[in-house]
C-alpha positions as CSV (number, residue, x, y, z in Angstrom):
1,M,-47.6,53.8,18.1
2,D,-48.3,55.6,15.2
3,G,-47.4,59.1,13.1
4,W,-45.5,61.4,15.1
5,Q,-47.7,62.1,18.5
6,K,-51.4,60.5,20.8
7,T,-52.5,64.7,20.2
8,P,-53.5,66.5,18.2
9,F,-51.1,69.3,16.4
10,K,-53.3,73.1,17.2
11,I,-52.2,75.0,14.6
12,D,-53.3,79.1,14.5
13,V,-54.0,79.9,10.5
14,K,-54.8,82.9,8.9
15,K,-57.0,83.8,6.0
16,G,-55.2,83.0,2.2
17,D,-52.8,80.0,4.7
18,Q,-52.3,77.4,2.6
19,I,-50.6,74.4,4.3
20,A,-49.2,70.8,2.8
21,F,-50.2,68.5,5.6
22,C,-48.2,65.2,4.8
23,S,-49.9,61.9,3.6
24,C,-47.6,59.2,4.1
25,G,-46.7,59.6,7.6
26,K,-42.5,59.6,6.5
27,S,-42.4,64.0,7.0
28,K,-39.6,64.4,9.9
29,N,-42.1,68.1,10.5
30,G,-45.2,66.4,10.7
31,P,-47.9,66.9,10.5
32,K,-46.2,69.1,7.3
33,C,-45.2,67.5,4.6
34,D,-41.7,67.7,4.2
35,G,-41.3,66.3,0.8
36,S,-40.2,62.6,2.1
37,H,-42.9,61.3,0.5
38,K,-40.8,61.7,-2.5
39,G,-41.3,57.7,-4.3
40,T,-44.3,56.4,-1.8
41,G,-46.8,57.2,-4.5
42,K,-48.0,59.7,-2.2
43,S,-48.7,63.5,-2.4
44,P,-49.2,65.9,0.5
45,I,-53.1,66.8,1.1
46,I,-52.8,71.1,0.4
47,E,-56.0,72.8,2.2
48,K,-56.8,76.6,2.2
49,F,-57.8,78.3,4.8
50,E,-60.5,81.1,4.6
51,E,-60.7,83.3,7.7
52,D,-58.0,83.4,10.1
53,K,-58.7,80.4,13.4
54,T,-57.2,77.6,15.0
55,I,-56.5,73.7,13.8
56,Y,-56.7,70.4,15.3
57,A,-54.4,68.4,12.5
58,C,-54.3,64.7,13.1
59,G,-50.7,64.0,15.2
60,C,-51.6,60.2,14.9
61,L,-52.6,59.3,11.3
62,S,-55.6,57.9,12.5
63,S,-58.3,60.4,12.5
64,A,-61.1,60.0,9.5
65,K,-61.1,63.2,9.3
66,Y,-57.4,63.0,8.7
67,P,-55.5,66.2,8.4
68,F,-57.9,67.4,10.8
69,C,-58.6,64.9,14.1
70,D,-62.0,63.8,14.4
71,G,-60.6,62.5,18.3
72,T,-59.7,59.0,17.1
73,H,-56.9,59.0,19.2
74,S,-57.9,58.8,22.4
75,K,-59.7,55.5,21.7
């Protein structure tokens, strides 16, 4: 299996939060970046949140809307 898990990560965010999402798939702290991308030519995807809410971050690394889950893991 590619990615960290077959289901999305449920993350509660607050207004003003900023998350660096892993784009290389090597993070040990997936879906959040831990710096493992160094030397890969990839950079994290930075998302800033404008309101308190619950998000579902992709766990399989196959979402077309990455870093957010689009249900691809269930196909």
